[in-house]
All heavy atoms as a GROMACS GRO file, in nm:
protein
  528
    1MET      N    1   0.085  -0.118   0.000
    1MET     CA    2   0.000   0.000   0.000
    1MET      C    3   0.089   0.124   0.000
    1MET      O    4   0.181   0.134   0.080
    1MET     CB    5  -0.090   0.000   0.124
    1MET     CG    6  -0.178   0.122   0.131
    1MET     SD    7  -0.274   0.134   0.283
    1MET     CE    8  -0.404   0.020   0.247
    2SER      N    9   0.063   0.218  -0.091
    2SER     CA   10   0.145   0.338  -0.098
    2SER      C   11   0.096   0.441   0.004
    2SER      O   12  -0.020   0.444   0.042
    2SER     CB   13   0.141   0.396  -0.239
    2SER     OG   14   0.010   0.438  -0.269
    3THR      N   15   0.190   0.526   0.044
    3THR     CA   16   0.157   0.633   0.137
    3THR      C   17   0.081   0.742   0.063
    3THR      O   18   0.119   0.781  -0.046
    3THR     CB   19   0.286   0.692   0.197
    3THR    OG1   20   0.357   0.588   0.263
    3THR    CG2   21   0.255   0.802   0.295
    4LYS      N   22  -0.024   0.788   0.123
    4LYS     CA   23  -0.104   0.893   0.061
    4LYS      C   24  -0.062   1.028   0.117
    4LYS      O   25  -0.020   1.040   0.230
    4LYS     CB   26  -0.251   0.866   0.085
    4LYS     CG   27  -0.292   0.729   0.029
    4LYS     CD   28  -0.421   0.737  -0.045
    4LYS     CE   29  -0.446   0.615  -0.128
    4LYS     NZ   30  -0.496   0.499  -0.067
    5GLN      N   31  -0.074   1.130   0.034
    5GLN     CA   32  -0.041   1.267   0.069
    5GLN      C   33  -0.166   1.354   0.060
    5GLN      O   34  -0.267   1.314   0.002
    5GLN     CB   35   0.065   1.322  -0.028
    5GLN     CG   36   0.191   1.239  -0.036
    5GLN     CD   37   0.270   1.240   0.093
    5GLN    OE1   38   0.280   1.342   0.161
    5GLN    NE2   39   0.327   1.127   0.129
    6ILE      N   40  -0.157   1.474   0.114
    6ILE     CA   41  -0.266   1.571   0.104
    6ILE      C   42  -0.232   1.668  -0.009
    6ILE      O   43  -0.119   1.719  -0.017
    6ILE     CB   44  -0.284   1.649   0.236
    6ILE    CG1   45  -0.314   1.553   0.352
    6ILE    CG2   46  -0.393   1.755   0.222
    6ILE    CD1   47  -0.446   1.482   0.342
    7TYR      N   48  -0.329   1.695  -0.096
    7TYR     CA   49  -0.312   1.786  -0.210
    7TYR      C   50  -0.418   1.895  -0.204
    7TYR      O   51  -0.534   1.869  -0.170
    7TYR     CB   52  -0.324   1.712  -0.343
    7TYR     CG   53  -0.209   1.620  -0.370
    7TYR    CD1   54  -0.209   1.490  -0.324
    7TYR    CD2   55  -0.099   1.664  -0.443
    7TYR    CE1   56  -0.102   1.405  -0.349
    7TYR    CE2   57   0.009   1.580  -0.468
    7TYR     CZ   58   0.007   1.451  -0.420
    7TYR     OH   59   0.112   1.367  -0.445
    8LEU      N   60  -0.378   2.017  -0.241
    8LEU     CA   61  -0.468   2.130  -0.254
    8LEU      C   62  -0.484   2.158  -0.402
    8LEU      O   63  -0.386   2.184  -0.472
    8LEU     CB   64  -0.410   2.253  -0.183
    8LEU     CG   65  -0.478   2.387  -0.208
    8LEU    CD1   66  -0.623   2.384  -0.161
    8LEU    CD2   67  -0.402   2.500  -0.142
    9LEU      N   68  -0.606   2.150  -0.451
    9LEU     CA   69  -0.637   2.180  -0.591
    9LEU      C   70  -0.721   2.306  -0.596
    9LEU      O   71  -0.818   2.319  -0.520
    9LEU     CB   72  -0.713   2.065  -0.657
    9LEU     CG   73  -0.632   1.937  -0.672
    9LEU    CD1   74  -0.658   1.843  -0.557
    9LEU    CD2   75  -0.663   1.871  -0.804
   10GLU      N   76  -0.684   2.399  -0.685
   10GLU     CA   77  -0.757   2.524  -0.699
   10GLU      C   78  -0.787   2.551  -0.846
   10GLU      O   79  -0.699   2.532  -0.931
   10GLU     CB   80  -0.677   2.641  -0.641
   10GLU     CG   81  -0.654   2.629  -0.492
   10GLU     CD   82  -0.575   2.744  -0.437
   10GLU    OE1   83  -0.453   2.751  -0.462
   10GLU    OE2   84  -0.637   2.829  -0.369
   11GLN      N   85  -0.908   2.595  -0.872
   11GLN     CA   86  -0.947   2.633  -1.008
   11GLN      C   87  -0.882   2.765  -1.045
   11GLN      O   88  -0.860   2.849  -0.959
   11GLN     CB   89  -1.098   2.652  -1.018
   11GLN     CG   90  -1.176   2.527  -1.003
   11GLN     CD   91  -1.326   2.557  -1.007
   11GLN    OE1   92  -1.368   2.671  -1.008
   11GLN    NE2   93  -1.404   2.451  -1.007
   12MET      N   94  -0.856   2.782  -1.173
   12MET     CA   95  -0.802   2.907  -1.223
   12MET      C   96  -0.897   2.964  -1.327
   12MET      O   97  -0.871   2.961  -1.446
   12MET     CB   98  -0.664   2.885  -1.285
   12MET     CG   99  -0.562   2.831  -1.188
   12MET     SD  100  -0.395   2.819  -1.254
   12MET     CE  101  -0.417   2.717  -1.400
   13TYR      N  102  -1.012   3.012  -1.283
   13TYR     CA  103  -1.112   3.070  -1.372
   13TYR      C  104  -1.094   3.220  -1.378
   13TYR      O  105  -1.078   3.284  -1.274
   13TYR     CB  106  -1.255   3.043  -1.322
   13TYR     CG  107  -1.312   2.911  -1.359
   13TYR    CD1  108  -1.388   2.840  -1.269
   13TYR    CD2  109  -1.293   2.857  -1.485
   13TYR    CE1  110  -1.444   2.718  -1.302
   13TYR    CE2  111  -1.348   2.735  -1.519
   13TYR     CZ  112  -1.424   2.667  -1.428
   13TYR     OH  113  -1.479   2.548  -1.461
   14GLU      N  114  -1.100   3.275  -1.496
   14GLU     CA  115  -1.095   3.420  -1.511
   14GLU      C  116  -1.236   3.474  -1.509
   14GLU      O  117  -1.318   3.439  -1.594
   14GLU     CB  118  -1.025   3.457  -1.642
   14GLU     CG  119  -0.878   3.423  -1.642
   14GLU     CD  120  -0.810   3.468  -1.769
   14GLU    OE1  121  -0.861   3.559  -1.836
   14GLU    OE2  122  -0.705   3.411  -1.800
   15GLY      N  123  -1.265   3.559  -1.411
   15GLY     CA  124  -1.394   3.624  -1.405
   15GLY      C  125  -1.509   3.538  -1.355
   15GLY      O  126  -1.620   3.585  -1.346
   16CYS      N  127  -1.483   3.411  -1.323
   16CYS     CA  128  -1.592   3.322  -1.280
   16CYS      C  129  -1.577   3.277  -1.136
   16CYS      O  130  -1.642   3.183  -1.094
   16CYS     CB  131  -1.596   3.198  -1.370
   16CYS     SG  132  -1.634   3.235  -1.541
   17GLY      N  133  -1.486   3.339  -1.062
   17GLY     CA  134  -1.463   3.294  -0.925
   17GLY      C  135  -1.371   3.174  -0.924
   17GLY      O  136  -1.320   3.132  -1.027
   18THR      N  137  -1.347   3.121  -0.807
   18THR     CA  138  -1.258   3.007  -0.795
   18THR      C  139  -1.321   2.903  -0.706
   18THR      O  140  -1.413   2.929  -0.631
   18THR     CB  141  -1.121   3.048  -0.735
   18THR    OG1  142  -1.143   3.103  -0.605
   18THR    CG2  143  -1.050   3.149  -0.822
   19GLY      N  144  -1.268   2.784  -0.713
   19GLY     CA  145  -1.309   2.676  -0.625
   19GLY      C  146  -1.185   2.602  -0.582
   19GLY      O  147  -1.079   2.613  -0.646
   20ALA      N  148  -1.194   2.530  -0.473
   20ALA     CA  149  -1.078   2.456  -0.424
   20ALA      C  150  -1.124   2.328  -0.357
   20ALA      O  151  -1.235   2.319  -0.303
   20ALA     CB  152  -0.999   2.541  -0.325
   21LEU      N  153  -1.037   2.228  -0.362
   21LEU     CA  154  -1.059   2.101  -0.295
   21LEU      C  155  -0.930   2.060  -0.226
   21LEU      O  156  -0.821   2.086  -0.277
   21LEU     CB  157  -1.095   1.991  -0.395
   21LEU     CG  158  -1.227   2.000  -0.468
   21LEU    CD1  159  -1.233   1.898  -0.580
   21LEU    CD2  160  -1.340   1.975  -0.370
   22VAL      N  161  -0.942   1.997  -0.112
   22VAL     CA  162  -0.828   1.934  -0.045
   22VAL      C  163  -0.856   1.785  -0.046
   22VAL      O  164  -0.962   1.741   0.000
   22VAL     CB  165  -0.812   1.986   0.099
   22VAL    CG1  166  -0.699   1.915   0.169
   22VAL    CG2  167  -0.790   2.137   0.100
   23VAL      N  168  -0.764   1.707  -0.104
   23VAL     CA  169  -0.786   1.563  -0.117
   23VAL      C  170  -0.665   1.485  -0.069
   23VAL      O  171  -0.554   1.536  -0.065
   23VAL     CB  172  -0.818   1.522  -0.263
   23VAL    CG1  173  -0.938   1.598  -0.316
   23VAL    CG2  174  -0.700   1.545  -0.355
   24ARG      N  175  -0.688   1.361  -0.033
   24ARG     CA  176  -0.580   1.268   0.002
   24ARG      C  177  -0.566   1.172  -0.115
   24ARG      O  178  -0.665   1.113  -0.160
   24ARG     CB  179  -0.614   1.192   0.129
   24ARG     CG  180  -0.503   1.097   0.175
   24ARG     CD  181  -0.540   1.018   0.299
   24ARG     NE  182  -0.600   1.095   0.405
   24ARG     CZ  183  -0.533   1.166   0.496
   24ARG    NH1  184  -0.403   1.168   0.491
   24ARG    NH2  185  -0.596   1.233   0.589
   25ALA      N  186  -0.442   1.155  -0.164
   25ALA     CA  187  -0.419   1.067  -0.279
   25ALA      C  188  -0.272   1.025  -0.282
   25ALA      O  189  -0.188   1.085  -0.216
   25ALA     CB  190  -0.456   1.138  -0.408
   26ALA      N  191  -0.242   0.923  -0.363
   26ALA     CA  192  -0.107   0.869  -0.372
   26ALA      C  193  -0.014   0.954  -0.458
   26ALA      O  194   0.107   0.951  -0.440
   26ALA     CB  195  -0.112   0.727  -0.427
   27CYS      N  196  -0.070   1.032  -0.553
   27CYS     CA  197   0.013   1.112  -0.642
   27CYS      C  198  -0.071   1.228  -0.697
   27CYS      O  199  -0.192   1.232  -0.676
   27CYS     CB  200   0.067   1.027  -0.758
   27CYS     SG  201  -0.062   0.967  -0.869
   28GLU      N  202  -0.006   1.319  -0.769
   28GLU     CA  203  -0.079   1.434  -0.825
   28GLU      C  204  -0.187   1.390  -0.924
   28GLU      O  205  -0.299   1.440  -0.922
   28GLU     CB  206   0.016   1.531  -0.894
   28GLU     CG  207  -0.055   1.652  -0.951
   28GLU     CD  208   0.037   1.754  -1.012
   28GLU    OE1  209   0.154   1.765  -0.972
   28GLU    OE2  210  -0.011   1.826  -1.102
   29THR      N  211  -0.154   1.296  -1.010
   29THR     CA  212  -0.252   1.246  -1.107
   29THR      C  213  -0.371   1.185  -1.034
   29THR      O  214  -0.487   1.206  -1.073
   29THR     CB  215  -0.187   1.144  -1.202
   29THR    OG1  216  -0.079   1.207  -1.270
   29THR    CG2  217  -0.286   1.090  -1.304
   30CYS      N  218  -0.341   1.109  -0.929
   30CYS     CA  219  -0.448   1.048  -0.849
   30CYS      C  220  -0.533   1.156  -0.781
   30CYS      O  221  -0.655   1.143  -0.774
   30CYS     CB  222  -0.388   0.956  -0.744
   30CYS     SG  223  -0.293   0.819  -0.810
   31ALA      N  224  -0.468   1.262  -0.732
   31ALA     CA  225  -0.540   1.372  -0.667
   31ALA      C  226  -0.634   1.439  -0.766
   31ALA      O  227  -0.749   1.471  -0.733
   31ALA     CB  228  -0.442   1.474  -0.610
   32ARG      N  229  -0.588   1.459  -0.889
   32ARG     CA  230  -0.673   1.519  -0.991
   32ARG      C  231  -0.792   1.429  -1.023
   32ARG      O  232  -0.904   1.476  -1.045
   32ARG     CB  233  -0.592   1.550  -1.116
   32ARG     CG  234  -0.497   1.669  -1.097
   32ARG     CD  235  -0.427   1.706  -1.227
   32ARG     NE  236  -0.347   1.827  -1.211
   32ARG     CZ  237  -0.395   1.951  -1.213
   32ARG    NH1  238  -0.524   1.971  -1.232
   32ARG    NH2  239  -0.316   2.055  -1.198
   33SER      N  240  -0.770   1.298  -1.022
   33SER     CA  241  -0.880   1.204  -1.048
   33SER      C  242  -0.983   1.207  -0.936
   33SER      O  243  -1.104   1.204  -0.962
   33SER     CB  244  -0.825   1.062  -1.063
   33SER     OG  245  -0.750   1.050  -1.181
   34VAL      N  246  -0.936   1.214  -0.811
   34VAL     CA  247  -1.028   1.224  -0.698
   34VAL      C  248  -1.110   1.351  -0.709
   34VAL      O  249  -1.233   1.350  -0.694
   34VAL     CB  250  -0.951   1.220  -0.564
   34VAL    CG1  251  -1.043   1.254  -0.447
   34VAL    CG2  252  -0.886   1.085  -0.542
   35ALA      N  253  -1.043   1.463  -0.739
   35ALA     CA  254  -1.113   1.591  -0.752
   35ALA      C  255  -1.216   1.585  -0.866
   35ALA      O  256  -1.328   1.634  -0.851
   35ALA     CB  257  -1.013   1.703  -0.776
   36ALA      N  258  -1.177   1.525  -0.978
   36ALA     CA  259  -1.268   1.513  -1.092
   36ALA      C  260  -1.392   1.433  -1.053
   36ALA      O  261  -1.504   1.464  -1.095
   36ALA     CB  262  -1.198   1.449  -1.211
   37GLY      N  263  -1.374   1.330  -0.971
   37GLY     CA  264  -1.485   1.248  -0.926
   37GLY      C  265  -1.581   1.320  -0.832
   37GLY      O  266  -1.695   1.279  -0.816
   38GLU      N  267  -1.533   1.430  -0.772
   38GLU     CA  268  -1.616   1.508  -0.680
   38GLU      C  269  -1.661   1.640  -0.742
   38GLU      O  270  -1.712   1.727  -0.673
   38GLU     CB  271  -1.537   1.538  -0.552
   38GLU     CG  272  -1.503   1.415  -0.472
   38GLU     CD  273  -1.626   1.346  -0.417
   38GLU    OE1  274  -1.721   1.416  -0.374
   38GLU    OE2  275  -1.630   1.222  -0.417
   39ALA      N  276  -1.643   1.655  -0.873
   39ALA     CA  277  -1.675   1.781  -0.941
   39ALA      C  278  -1.821   1.817  -0.928
   39ALA      O  279  -1.908   1.731  -0.925
   39ALA     CB  280  -1.637   1.771  -1.088
   40GLY      N  281  -1.844   1.946  -0.922
   40GLY     CA  282  -1.980   1.999  -0.921
   40GLY      C  283  -2.014   2.054  -1.058
   40GLY      O  284  -1.978   1.995  -1.161
   41SER      N  285  -2.075   2.171  -1.059
   41SER     CA  286  -2.119   2.232  -1.185
   41SER      C  287  -2.004   2.271  -1.277
   41SER      O  288  -2.024   2.288  -1.397
   41SER     CB  289  -2.205   2.355  -1.156
   41SER     OG  290  -2.129   2.451  -1.086
   42GLU      N  291  -1.883   2.282  -1.222
   42GLU     CA  292  -1.767   2.315  -1.305
   42GLU      C  293  -1.727   2.202  -1.398
   42GLU      O  294  -1.661   2.222  -1.499
   42GLU     CB  295  -1.646   2.356  -1.217
   42GLU     CG  296  -1.578   2.242  -1.147
   42GLU     CD  297  -1.644   2.193  -1.018
   42GLU    OE1  298  -1.757   2.238  -0.988
   42GLU    OE2  299  -1.584   2.111  -0.949
   43GLY      N  300  -1.765   2.080  -1.364
   43GLY     CA  301  -1.734   1.963  -1.445
   43GLY      C  302  -1.598   1.904  -1.412
   43GLY      O  303  -1.510   1.973  -1.362
   44PRO      N  304  -1.579   1.776  -1.440
   44PRO     CA  305  -1.455   1.708  -1.404
   44PRO      C  306  -1.332   1.752  -1.484
   44PRO      O  307  -1.219   1.742  -1.436
   44PRO     CB  308  -1.486   1.560  -1.429
   44PRO     CG  309  -1.599   1.560  -1.526
   44PRO     CD  310  -1.677   1.685  -1.498
   45ALA      N  311  -1.352   1.801  -1.605
   45ALA     CA  312  -1.238   1.838  -1.690
   45ALA      C  313  -1.152   1.947  -1.628
   45ALA      O  314  -1.031   1.951  -1.648
   45ALA     CB  315  -1.287   1.881  -1.828
   46VAL      N  316  -1.214   2.036  -1.549
   46VAL     CA  317  -1.139   2.144  -1.484
   46VAL      C  318  -1.029   2.088  -1.397
   46VAL      O  319  -0.916   2.137  -1.397
   46VAL     CB  320  -1.235   2.232  -1.398
   46VAL    CG1  321  -1.159   2.327  -1.308
   46VAL    CG2  322  -1.332   2.306  -1.486
   47TRP      N  323  -1.060   1.985  -1.321
   47TRP     CA  324  -0.964   1.930  -1.225
   47TRP      C  325  -0.855   1.847  -1.292
   47TRP      O  326  -0.746   1.832  -1.238
   47TRP     CB  327  -1.038   1.849  -1.119
   47TRP     CG  328  -1.137   1.934  -1.047
   47TRP    CD1  329  -1.273   1.921  -1.052
   47TRP    CD2  330  -1.111   2.045  -0.963
   47TRP    NE1  331  -1.332   2.018  -0.976
   47TRP    CE2  332  -1.234   2.096  -0.919
   47TRP    CE3  333  -0.994   2.109  -0.919
   47TRP    CZ2  334  -1.245   2.206  -0.835
   47TRP    CZ3  335  -1.004   2.219  -0.836
   47TRP    CH2  336  -1.128   2.266  -0.794
   48ARG      N  337  -0.882   1.793  -1.408
   48ARG     CA  338  -0.782   1.713  -1.479
   48ARG      C  339  -0.686   1.798  -1.562
   48ARG      O  340  -0.579   1.753  -1.598
   48ARG     CB  341  -0.852   1.613  -1.571
   48ARG     CG  342  -0.932   1.509  -1.495
   48ARG     CD  343  -0.984   1.403  -1.590
   48ARG     NE  344  -1.076   1.312  -1.526
   48ARG     CZ  345  -1.039   1.209  -1.452
   48ARG    NH1  346  -0.914   1.183  -1.432
   48ARG    NH2  347  -1.131   1.130  -1.399
   49ASP      N  348  -0.722   1.922  -1.590
   49ASP     CA  349  -0.648   2.009  -1.681
   49ASP      C  350  -0.556   2.106  -1.606
   49ASP      O  351  -0.604   2.198  -1.540
   49ASP     CB  352  -0.748   2.088  -1.766
   49ASP     CG  353  -0.681   2.172  -1.872
   49ASP    OD1  354  -0.557   2.183  -1.875
   49ASP    OD2  355  -0.756   2.228  -1.955
   50PRO      N  356  -0.423   2.091  -1.616
   50PRO     CA  357  -0.329   2.181  -1.548
   50PRO      C  358  -0.337   2.326  -1.597
   50PRO      O  359  -0.287   2.416  -1.531
   50PRO     CB  360  -0.191   2.122  -1.580
   50PRO     CG  361  -0.215   1.984  -1.626
   50PRO     CD  362  -0.354   1.981  -1.684
   51GLU      N  363  -0.400   2.348  -1.712
   51GLU     CA  364  -0.418   2.485  -1.762
   51GLU      C  365  -0.536   2.554  -1.692
   51GLU      O  366  -0.549   2.675  -1.698
   51GLU     CB  367  -0.444   2.483  -1.914
   51GLU     CG  368  -0.328   2.430  -1.994
   51GLU     CD  369  -0.208   2.524  -1.993
   51GLU    OE1  370  -0.229   2.646  -1.998
   51GLU    OE2  371  -0.095   2.474  -1.985
   52ARG      N  372  -0.622   2.474  -1.629
   52ARG     CA  373  -0.743   2.528  -1.566
   52ARG      C  374  -0.746   2.513  -1.415
   52ARG      O  375  -0.835   2.566  -1.348
   52ARG     CB  376  -0.866   2.462  -1.627
   52ARG     CG  377  -0.877   2.494  -1.777
   52ARG     CD  378  -0.983   2.413  -1.846
   52ARG     NE  379  -1.115   2.443  -1.795
   52ARG     CZ  380  -1.222   2.369  -1.823
   52ARG    NH1  381  -1.213   2.262  -1.898
   52ARG    NH2  382  -1.339   2.402  -1.773
   53SER      N  383  -0.648   2.438  -1.359
   53SER     CA  384  -0.642   2.420  -1.214
   53SER      C  385  -0.499   2.390  -1.171
   53SER      O  386  -0.418   2.341  -1.249
   53SER     CB  387  -0.735   2.306  -1.170
   53SER     OG  388  -0.695   2.184  -1.229
   54THR      N  389  -0.470   2.422  -1.046
   54THR     CA  390  -0.339   2.390  -0.990
   54THR      C  391  -0.355   2.273  -0.893
   54THR      O  392  -0.463   2.250  -0.838
   54THR     CB  393  -0.277   2.509  -0.914
   54THR    OG1  394  -0.365   2.546  -0.807
   54THR    CG2  395  -0.254   2.627  -1.007
   55CYS      N  396  -0.247   2.201  -0.872
   55CYS     CA  397  -0.247   2.089  -0.777
   55CYS      C  398  -0.114   2.094  -0.704
   55CYS      O  399  -0.008   2.076  -0.765
   55CYS     CB  400  -0.264   1.957  -0.851
   55CYS     SG  401  -0.271   1.813  -0.742
   56LYS      N  402  -0.120   2.119  -0.574
   56LYS     CA  403   0.002   2.130  -0.494
   56LYS      C  404  -0.006   2.037  -0.375
   56LYS      O  405  -0.108   2.032  -0.307
   56LYS     CB  406   0.019   2.274  -0.443
   56LYS     CG  407   0.031   2.376  -0.552
   56LYS     CD  408   0.037   2.515  -0.493
   56LYS     CE  409   0.034   2.619  -0.602
   56LYS     NZ  410   0.022   2.754  -0.549
   57ARG      N  411   0.104   1.965  -0.352
   57ARG     CA  412   0.109   1.879  -0.234
   57ARG      C  413   0.125   1.967  -0.111
   57ARG      O  414   0.207   2.058  -0.109
   57ARG     CB  415   0.224   1.780  -0.242
   57ARG     CG  416   0.218   1.676  -0.131
   57ARG     CD  417   0.319   1.566  -0.152
   57ARG     NE  418   0.454   1.609  -0.134
   57ARG     CZ  419   0.516   1.615  -0.015
   57ARG    NH1  420   0.450   1.582   0.095
   57ARG    NH2  421   0.640   1.655  -0.007
   58VAL      N  422   0.045   1.942  -0.009
   58VAL     CA  423   0.053   2.015   0.116
   58VAL      C  424   0.157   1.944   0.202
   58VAL      O  425   0.140   1.827   0.237
   58VAL     CB  426  -0.084   2.019   0.188
   58VAL    CG1  427  -0.073   2.089   0.322
   58VAL    CG2  428  -0.188   2.088   0.099
   59ASN      N  429   0.262   2.016   0.233
   59ASN     CA  430   0.372   1.961   0.311
   59ASN      C  431   0.345   1.985   0.459
   59ASN      O  432   0.308   2.095   0.498
   59ASN     CB  433   0.503   2.028   0.268
   59ASN     CG  434   0.624   1.961   0.325
   59ASN    OD1  435   0.617   1.890   0.423
   59ASN    ND2  436   0.736   1.986   0.262
   60GLU      N  437   0.367   1.885   0.540
   60GLU     CA  438   0.342   1.900   0.683
   60GLU      C  439   0.453   1.979   0.752
   60GLU      O  440   0.438   2.025   0.864
   60GLU     CB  441   0.324   1.764   0.751
   60GLU     CG  442   0.444   1.674   0.745
   60GLU     CD  443   0.451   1.589   0.619
   60GLU    OE1  444   0.368   1.602   0.528
   60GLU    OE2  445   0.543   1.509   0.611
   61ASP      N  446   0.567   1.998   0.685
   61ASP     CA  447   0.677   2.077   0.741
   61ASP      C  448   0.658   2.224   0.705
   61ASP      O  449   0.586   2.257   0.611
   61ASP     CB  450   0.810   2.029   0.684
   61ASP     CG  451   0.840   1.884   0.722
   61ASP    OD1  452   0.798   1.843   0.832
   61ASP    OD2  453   0.902   1.814   0.642
   62GLY      N  454   0.725   2.310   0.776
   62GLY     CA  455   0.723   2.452   0.742
   62GLY      C  456   0.656   2.537   0.848
   62GLY      O  457   0.627   2.491   0.959
   63LYS      N  458   0.632   2.661   0.811
   63LYS     CA  459   0.572   2.759   0.903
   63LYS      C  460   0.426   2.726   0.931
   63LYS      O  461   0.357   2.669   0.847
   63LYS     CB  462   0.577   2.899   0.841
   63LYS     CG  463   0.714   2.953   0.819
   63LYS     CD  464   0.701   3.093   0.759
   63LYS     CE  465   0.834   3.147   0.716
   63LYS     NZ  466   0.821   3.281   0.655
   64SER      N  467   0.380   2.770   1.046
   64SER     CA  468   0.238   2.760   1.078
   64SER      C  469   0.162   2.858   0.992
   64SER      O  470   0.212   2.967   0.962
   64SER     CB  471   0.214   2.793   1.225
   64SER     OG  472   0.277   2.699   1.308
   65GLY      N  473   0.044   2.821   0.949
   65GLY     CA  474  -0.037   2.912   0.870
   65GLY      C  475  -0.159   2.843   0.813
   65GLY      O  476  -0.176   2.722   0.824
   66VAL      N  477  -0.242   2.923   0.751
   66VAL     CA  478  -0.366   2.874   0.690
   66VAL      C  479  -0.332   2.798   0.562
   66VAL      O  480  -0.252   2.843   0.481
   66VAL     CB  481  -0.460   2.993   0.657
   66VAL    CG1  482  -0.583   2.946   0.582
   66VAL    CG2  483  -0.497   3.066   0.784
   67VAL      N  484  -0.392   2.682   0.543
   67VAL     CA  485  -0.373   2.602   0.423
   67VAL      C  486  -0.482   2.637   0.322
   67VAL      O  487  -0.455   2.652   0.203
   67VAL     CB  488  -0.375   2.451   0.455
   67VAL    CG1  489  -0.371   2.368   0.327
   67VAL    CG2  490  -0.261   2.415   0.547
   68LEU      N  491  -0.605   2.651   0.366
   68LEU     CA  492  -0.715   2.683   0.278
   68LEU      C  493  -0.816   2.769   0.352
   68LEU      O  494  -0.854   2.736   0.464
   68LEU     CB  495  -0.785   2.555   0.228
   68LEU     CG  496  -0.910   2.575   0.143
   68LEU    CD1  497  -0.875   2.642   0.011
   68LEU    CD2  498  -0.978   2.442   0.118
   69ARG      N  499  -0.856   2.878   0.289
   69ARG     CA  500  -0.961   2.964   0.344
   69ARG      C  501  -1.069   2.980   0.240
   69ARG      O  502  -1.040   3.014   0.125
   69ARG     CB  503  -0.904   3.099   0.382
   69ARG     CG  504  -1.006   3.192   0.441
   69ARG     CD  505  -0.943   3.322   0.482
   69ARG     NE  506  -1.044   3.409   0.536
   69ARG     CZ  507  -1.016   3.516   0.605
   69ARG    NH1  508  -0.891   3.549   0.628
   69ARG    NH2  509  -1.113   3.590   0.653
   70SER      N  510  -1.191   2.953   0.276
   70SER     CA  511  -1.302   2.965   0.183
   70SER      C  512  -1.400   3.070   0.236
   70SER      O  513  -1.439   3.066   0.351
   70SER     CB  514  -1.372   2.829   0.171
   70SER     OG  515  -1.481   2.840   0.085
   71GLU      N  516  -1.432   3.163   0.148
   71GLU     CA  517  -1.529   3.264   0.184
   71GLU      C  518  -1.648   3.255   0.089
   71GLU      O  519  -1.629   3.236  -0.029
   71GLU     CB  520  -1.466   3.403   0.178
   71GLU     CG  521  -1.352   3.417   0.278
   71GLU     CD  522  -1.289   3.555   0.274
   71GLU    OE1  523  -1.346   3.647   0.213
   71GLU    OE2  524  -1.183   3.569   0.335
   72GLY      N  525  -1.764   3.266   0.142
   72GLY     CA  526  -1.879   3.250   0.055
   72GLY      C  527  -1.992   3.338   0.084
   72GLY      O  528  -2.008   3.422   0.156
   0.00000   0.00000   0.00000
């Protein structure tokens, strides 16, 4: 069994607002697949496309701080 990591995925929409997901997955490709499976009205393609979303592994090391803030 592979070790899973935490990933932060954020949409990069111009003028349409943004969305974000935090997922646990074995790799970046896997994280994008998990996000695509949980897609809402934006559709799954957004999460699979690096031109339309970012995917960053959340590292447990480093400074204290906010990982994700959602305002609605």
